[in-house]
C-alpha positions, 0 to 999 in steps of 0.5 A, a space after each residue: 156735678 153740683 157746680 159747687 166750687 171748693 176753695 183750695 185756700 192759700 198757697 203754703 209758705 215756701 219750704 226750703 227743704 221741699 225745694 232742695 228735695 225737688 231740685 235734688 230729684 232733678 239732678 239725680 235724673 239718670 236719664 229718666 226724663 227721656 223715657 218718662 213724662 208727667 202730665 201738666 194741665 194748663 188752662 188757656 183761652 179758646 183763642 190761644 188754643 186755636 193759635 197754638 194749633 195753627 202754629 203746630 199745623 204749619 210745620 207738622 208738629 204737635 202742640 205738646 212738642 211746641 209747648 215742651 220747647 217753650 217750657 224748656 227755654 223758659 226753664 233754662 233762662 
């Protein structure tokens, strides 16, 4: 790796058609959410990662399960 950073540029303006398309696919789901998953990359500090691991270890669950629950709660509020 060269260590060279590549700028991604500004975020595109909101496209109402794209938002409708994304929401429509969520509605037409047909139960696929329970069978399939997609990967989400999230950058956190090492300290937060440690806290998440400890929070998951106590009840004997995975960090992924804890984060899925938190994200689910935030997505429905």
